[in-house]
N, C-alpha and C positions, 0 to 999 in steps of 0.2 A: 557485449556491454548493458548491464545494466546500471544504472544508473537514479540517483532523486537530484528531482528538480525546485526550485523556491519558483514565487507565483508567478514568473515572467518565464517560465521555463528552462531558466540557467542552470547548469547544473551547479551539485553544493557538492557533490561524495559519487561514485563510479567504481564498481570492481567488475572487473574481465573476468568470463569464465568461459564454457564450451557451448556453442551453438546448438547442443543438445540436453542443457543445462533449464532447467523451467525455469520460469522467473520468479516464482514461489519459493524454493528449494537455496535461492539465496539473501532472500527479503529480509529476515534476520540480520545476518550477518551485517547486511550494508545498509539497516537501519540503525545496528549497532555502531556506524560509523560517526555519526551524529546525535546530539542532542533533540528530541524531539519534543522536552516538556511545553508543554500550551502553546502544541502548533496542531493545526486541524489537516491532515492527513486522507490526500482523495488517492485513491490506488483504483486498476483494473478488478472485474469479480474475480481473476487468478488469483487474486491477493486474499481474500476475504475470509479463509479459511478461519477457524476461533484459533491455534495456536500465534497467530499472527496480530488477531485484532487485541488477543489479551494481553500478548505484547504492546502493542500503541500506547493502551489505559489512555486514551485523550480523545479529543471527537475527530472521526476520520467519516469518510463520504465513503463509501466500497459498497454497491449494492453488492447483494445479496444473488448466488447462480440459480436457475428457476428451479434447481432439483430440491433448494437447502430445503431441510424438516425444520427447522426455527429458525425462519429469515427476523431481522434483526430492523430497526426502524431506518430508516434512506433518505436522506434530501434532494430528492432528484434534483428541487431548481439548482444549488447550487452544485450539484454534478456535471449537470446541461451545460453551467455556463461555464 
């Protein structure tokens, strides 16, 4: 199960998939189920690909992978909270 949760951890949208499906493969399908305009998106490194970040086009808090050639700004304080 892949889910989007609110700031309290309550699920607001989810999709079921096979266990072999990587999270980033269905992330856009899941994000399309809700209105993210004006939201702050927090996610794990697995969601840091350019395609997902471009779709979000909002404030996102996704750490770049260690081997990223063009790392983006990351608010580590907010991410750790």
